Structures are given as structure tokens and as C-alpha cells.
N, C-alpha and C positions, 0 to 999 in steps of 0.2 A: 035380491041380487047385490052382491058386494061391489061397490064402485069406489074408486079413489080419484079425487080431483087433482089438478095440477097444483092448486094452492096447498093441499095437504102434503103432497110430495115435497114441495119447497119448504113447508114448515118442518118436515122431518130432516131434510137434507141440509138446509142452509146453516142451522146452528152447529152442525158437525163439520161442515166443509171448511169454513174459515179457520177454526183451530187446527184442523187436520193439516191444512197447507202450511200454516205457520210452524207447527211442531215438526212436520216432515222436513221443512227447510232447515230448521235448527238441528235436527238429528243428522242431516247431511253435511253440516258445517262444523259441528262441535268436535272436540277431541274424543278419542276412544270410540264412541258410537259412530262417528263419522269416518272411521278408517275403512280401508278396503276389506278388513277381516270380517266386518259385519255385513251380511248380505242385505241387498235392497229390500227383500221381502220382509226381513226382520224389522227394518226401519219403518216400513209402511205399516206393519202390524202394530208396532209400538206407538206410532203416531196416531193411528186410529183409536187404540185403546186409551191413550192419554186424552185425546180430544173428546172421546165419549165419557170418560170419567170426570172431565172438567166442566161438564154442562151445568152442574148444580151451582157453580160459583161464577158463571159468566153472565154478562148482561145480554139481553135479547139482541140478536143480530138482525140486520135489515134483510127483509125478504125481497129478493129481486129475481126475476126470471133469468135463467142461465144463459139465454140468448141476448140479454141486454148489453149495450155497448159498455156500460160502466163495470160490468163483471170482470173484464180483463184488468181494469185498474185496481179492483179489489184483490184479485189474484196476485198482481204484481206487488201490492203493498204487503200482503202476508208473506210472500217469498222473501222480500227485502228485509223485513223485520226479523224473520226467522234466521236468515243468513247473518244479519248484523249481530244478533244475540250470540250465535255460535262463533262469530269472528271475534267478539269481545272476550270470549273465554279462551280462544286460541292465542290471543295476545298475551294472556298471562303465561301460557306455556312457552310462547316465544321469548318472553322476558327471562324465564328460567333457563332456557337454552342459551340465551345471550350471556347470562351469568356464567354458564359452563364454558362457553367459548372464551370469555375474558380470562377466567381462571386457568384454563388449559393453555392459553397464550402466554400467561405470566409464568406458568410452570415449565414451559418449553415442550409440552406434549403436542402442540399443534404442528410440529415439524413432521410427525408421523403421517399426517393427512396428505402432505405433499409427496411422500414417497410410498403411497399405498395404491398400487395399480389395480388391486383386486376389489376393494370397496368402492361402490358407486357413489356413496355419500362421503362428503369431506368432513363429517363431524368427528370430534375427538372423543376419547374415552370419558373425559369429564362431562362433556355435553350429553353423551348417552346415559351416563349415571344420573345426571340432573333430570333428564327427561323421564327416566324410569321412576325416579323419586317423585316427580310431579304427578305422574300417573297414579302412583300408589296413594299420594296425598289426596288426589282428586276423589278417589274411591273411598278413602278413609273418612273424609269429612263430609261424605254424602254430597259431593259436588254435582253429581248428575241430578239429584233431587232438587238442589238449589237452582240449577239451570232450568229445569222443567217448571219449577215454581215461578221463576223470573219470566219465562215466556208466557205463562198463564196470567201473571199480573200485568204483563204488557198490554193485555186487552183493556185494562182500566186506564193505563197511561196513554196508550195509542189505540183507540178503538177502530173498528172497521169503518173506513171512510173512503171517499173517492179521491183522496189526495195521497198518492203512494209515497211521495217524498217529503211529506210534512214532518215526519218524525226526525228527519236529519237536522232540522233547526234546533231541536231540543237535545238530541243525543250528542251532537258535535263529534262525529267519528274522526275528524281531522286532527283532533287533539289526543287521540289514543296513542299515536306514535311516541309522543313525549313521555307518556306513562310507561310505555314499553322500556325505553332506555332508563328511566328513573328506577323502575323496579329491578331491572337487570343489574344496574350499578349498585343498588342497595343490597342485593343478594350477594354480589361478588366482592363488596368493599372490604370486609374483614380479611379475607384471604389475600386479596390484591394488596392491601396495606402491609400485611406481613411479608409477602414476597418482595414488595418494593423496599421494605426496610432491609431485607437480606441482601438484595442487590446493591443497596447503598453501602452496607457494611463491607461487602466484598470489593466494591469500587474504592472505598477508602483504604482498605488493606493493599490493594494493587498499587495505589498511588504512594503509599508509605513504603512498601517493600516491592519494588518492581521486579526483583529477581524471583519472586514467588509466582509459580504458574497456577493461578486459581481457576483457570478455565477447565482443567482436568477434574477438579473437585466441585466446581461451581454448579454444573448441571445436576450431578447426583444429589448434591446438598439441596438445591432448589426443589427437585422432584420429591425428595424424602420429606422435607419440611412441609411442602405443599400437600402431600398426601396425609400427613399427620393433622395439619390444620383442617383439611377437608373432612377428615373423620370426626373431629370435634365440632365442626360447624354444621353438619347435616341435621342434628336435632333442631337447630335454630332456623331452618329453612321454612318451617311450617308457618311462622308468624307473617313474613312478607307474602307468602303464597295465599294464605287465607285472607289477609288484608286486601290484597289486590283483587281476589275473586269477589269478595263482598262489595268492593268499590265499583267494579265493572258491572256486576249484576244489579247493583242498586240503582243504576241509571234507568233500568226497565221497570222499576216499581213505581 
């Protein structure tokens, strides 16, 4: 007669359960795969497949009865780490969006957001362009593979333990906000510097020749030169994006 004991069930279930919870929390928080366009059933299936494929490289997990009081602490730890990894990736995308907002503000395109009663979002055309470029770059550089590898390596840096908030002392997520503004300004600095120089030149011309009405040509000139500079600067967006992605994911290795 074939019998299965509780210890055998725990031995089969526990090694997959903790990676499954951590990866599922990651897939729910990271860009692209965490969007509403991806059904929850797809995320659950991907999380289970990744957790099952990662068994060969993971350390043995502690075997605990599922009704033990410490199990809820372990579940909380996996969910928090998975969400934190996904949030660190979202910060990189948020920095790119911040760069688009700064550039759009300097070009004068942000005025369209104030007079757009149809669109629910107040993002400008430059912000949407930068967001789409970041999505393309994320797929091109195999960012989804890097994120999955980071969450798997996080089991070495932050193994399964009964201290769900212990990883916060090493990760220091309160410092990520400074990284967001630094990367956003780094990405937008070339175009912002050019537009600032154009505004400075027009200001000097206005002071020298007050009878000239530069307001009528200032806005078209700023938008035109900003679009030209934006076209030439798009190939250079890969370097700060990849650098920030590697830096944020390097915390979890």
C-alpha cells in the first residue's frame, strides 16, 4: 500500500513554497510583468515554473509544519523581499519618467497636461516617449532575466529566516529616493543644459533689444531645438539605464 507521510509532503512542498512566494511578489511589483495587462494566472504559472527551475541552485530550506506560528513570519519575509526587488526596478523606470518630465517642462510641453481634460494621466509626450524607450531597453538588455536572477541570488544574501525585516538594514531602501533623483537629473542634464543656454541667449537678446518680441518665436524655437536634441540623445539613454539597473539589482546579490 502506497503511503505518504507528512514529513515527505513537507519535503516536497517547502523547497518550492518559499521561492514561489518571493518570485510571485516580485512579478506583482516589477514593471511590464506587474502591469494589469498580464493576468494573475500567468504570473502564478511563471512564479511556479521559476521556483521549480531554481531548485538546483538553492540552499536547502528549513522544513517547518505549515501550522507553525513562525510560518507567517517566513511568508511575510518572502513577500517583502519580492516586493522590494520589484520596487527597486520600478525606481529605475521612475527615474527615466522624471527625466522626461524635466525635459518636457523645459521644452514647454508640460502646458498641454494642464489643458487636457480627456487624458486621465497628466504625463507629457516626452514622459511617455521615455517610458516606452525604457520598456524597450528593459526587454532588449534581458532585464527580466536579470531581475529573476537577482531574486534567486537573494536567497544567498537573505536566506529564509524568522526575521522578516532583517534585510532592510543591509538594503537601506530609504536611500533609493536620492538615487531616483540623481539618475533622473543625469539622464535629462544634456537636453536641460542646452535648453537653459537657449533661454539664456533669448534673455540676453531681449535685454539688448527690448523692441523685439521674442515670445512669439521663443516657444517654437525651444520646442524645435528640444526635439532635435531629444533625437540625438536617445541612443545615449542606454548607458544610465543599464548602469542604474545593475546598481539596483546588485544589492540583492
